[in-house]
N, C-alpha and C positions, 0 to 999 in steps of 0.2 A: 464354504461359506465364509469371506474374510467379514469378521465381526469389531474389525479394529474401528474404534470410533472417529467419527467424519465429525471433526470441530470447525465450526466457522473462523475466517480470518480474513485479513486484510493487508494489501500492499499497497505500496506507493511508488509510482514510477515519477521522479522528477527530472525534468527537461530543461536544460541550461544552455543558454545561447541558440536557442532555436533558429533565429535568422541568419546565423553564420557558421558556426562549426557546432551542431548540435551534440549535446553531452547527456549521459544518464548518470544517475548516482546509484553505486553499487558497492558491495561488499563480500568477503569470501566467509562462508560457513567453516566452521572448524573439523578439522580432517577425523575429530572424532564424534563429530555430532550423530546423533540417531537419523535424522533426517537430511537427505542431500549433502553428504559431507562434503566438504572442500569445493563446493559448487560457489560460483560468483551468482549472487541473486539481488534484488531489490530490498530495501529495506520492508519488513511486515511482521506479521505473526497473528497469533491466534487471539481471537475475541475474547477479553477479560471481564468477569463479571461487573467490576467498577465502571465499564465503558458505558453500563446502563444508568450510572448516576451521576453523570456529568452534563452540564448545560452545553448544547451547539449553537453559536450566536446565528448563525446561517446554515441552512441544508445545502444540497446540490440545485442545480436546476430543477425545475418541475419534470421533465422530460426524463433526466438521470435517475431522479428518485422514483420516478413511475419504474424504469428498468431495473431499477436495484432490488425493488420490491416484486417483481416478477418471478414464479415459480419458487418464491420463499416465505419464510417468515417476514412478513410485512413490517413487524416491531422491530426488526433487527437491524432495518436500514440505517435510522441515526446511530444506534451501538457501533456499526462498522466504520461508519466515518470516522467516528471518535476512537476507534482502536487503532484505524490509520495513523491517526496524528500522534497518538500516543506513541505506536511503534517507532514512527521517525525520531520523536524525541529520544526516546529511548536506546535504540541503536545506532543513531548518528550524531545525537547531541545538537541538532538542528531543530529551530522552532518553526514550525509551519502553523500559521495563525493570524489572527488580528491583533497589534498591540492595543491594549487598553489596561489603563490605571487601575479599573474597577477589578480585574483579574487579580490583584495582589491581595486585596479585600477578602476575595472568596477562597483564597488559596487553604486558610487554615481548617476551611469545611470540606475540601474535597478529597476523596479518597487518597490512599498513601501514593499509590502509581502516578497519581494525577497532580500531587501538590508542588511540586518542583516546577512543572508546567507551568502552572499559575503563578507562582513566586514570581517568576519572570516577567508578570504584567503584560500576558498574552492569552487569548480568549481563542478556544478553538472554533474553527468556522471551515465550513465546506466550501465557503467562496472561491471561485479560481478551480475548483476539484472537478474532474469527469471521470466519471465510472465507464470502464473501457473494455474491461475482460473479467469472465470469471470461470473458474476452472476447479473441479473436484479430483483429487489425489486418487490414481488408479486402485484398485484391490491388491493387496499384497506388498504394500508398503510398510514400515514399521509406523510411519505417521501418516493419518489422512487430514486432510483439509478442504473446506469448501472456499476458496480462495475468492476475495473480489479484488479487483485491482484499479485504483485510482490513477489517473494522469494529472500530473499540475506542475505549473510552469515555476521556475526555481524563483521568479521574482516573488513568487507568494511566502517565501521564508524570509523571516524578519531577523536571523539570526546571520552571523558571517560565514558564508557560503564553504569556506574552506577550513572552517575550525570544528574539528571533531573531538575535542578535546574532553568534550562531557558523554563522549558517546560509551555504552556498554561494551562489555568484551564478547558480544555475540557475534559481532562481525568483524571481520579484520581487513585491513588493505583498502580501507572505504577510500573511494575516489570517483572524479568526475571522467566516465571513459565515454569517447567521441562514438558517436551511435555507428559510424562505418566501421569501427574496430571491435566494436561489442562481441560479436561472434567468434573473435580468436580466442576469447576466453572461454575456460569451462564453466558451460550454460547448463541448466536443466533444460529438458528439450521443452518444456511450455514456455520457459524465459525466452527464446528462440522464437517461439509464435507470437506471444506478447510484443516483442520487439519489432516484429512486423508490422503489427496492427500500429503502434506507434509510427513508423516510418509512411505509413499509409496516410495515418492522420496528419503528417507532416505535407505530405503532397498535396492532399487536399482536405484543408482544415475545415471546410463546410461541406464533408461529404455526409455528415448527418448518419453513419453505418449504425445498425441496429448492433449490440454488444454480443460477441461471440461468447459462446458457453459451451466447454469442453466436460463432457463427464461419461461415465461407463454404467452398462447395465447390462445384467447377464452376460457378461465376459465380452461385450462389445463396446466399443469406443464410438461417441456421438459427438457430434460438433451443431450445436444449435445456434441461434440467434434470439436474443432478448429486446 
C-alpha cells in the first residue's frame, strides 16, 4: 500500500488574451525536482499552515465555494484560495488580488510567507477566480497532492504581466504560452486534461459544467464530477 502523505495543494491557470489569442502562464520544473522533473506546469504548490491565518477579502462565487467544499474538509476552502494566490506570487512574481492601501498597514502582522505580498498594497481576494478541476496524484509517486485548480483572467493581475523578476527559482522559463501550442510542451498527463477543460470553457463560457475530479482507489482510476 502506498503510504505517501497526500498534501492539499492549489494551482492557478491564468488566461491571457482570451478573446484574441488565448495564452496560459506556465513554467518548467527543475530537472532534479522530486515531483514532475522538467515538466511544464501551471504555478501552484502545497497548502501552508500560514494560509489559514490570512484574511481573504472576498471568496469565490457561492457555487464555486460549494463545489470546493464537496467531498473535502469544508474549512480548507478559503485557505486553498489563499494558497493559490501565495503560490502565484512566490513562483511567478505576479500579484493576483485587489489593490488596497490598507494592505500595507496589515503587512507587519502577516505570516512571513505573506508579508511581501501585503507590502505591495494588495489584498488577497477570490474575485474573478473559478474552481475548475481537482486531481489527486496517483499512488506510487514520490509526492502526492490533492490539487485544486483555479482559472482566472490575467486582467485580475495587478502587476506587470511580463515582469517575472521577483519570482522564486522554483519554475524556470516562465512564459505565456498560446493555448493552441501548449500541448507541444512536455506536460504532465493531468495538465493536458485540465487544458481540455479550459478550452471547453472558452468555447462555451456559460456551460456551467460540474468540476471534474480525478482520483484513484484500490488500484483503479476514477473520474467524477463535483
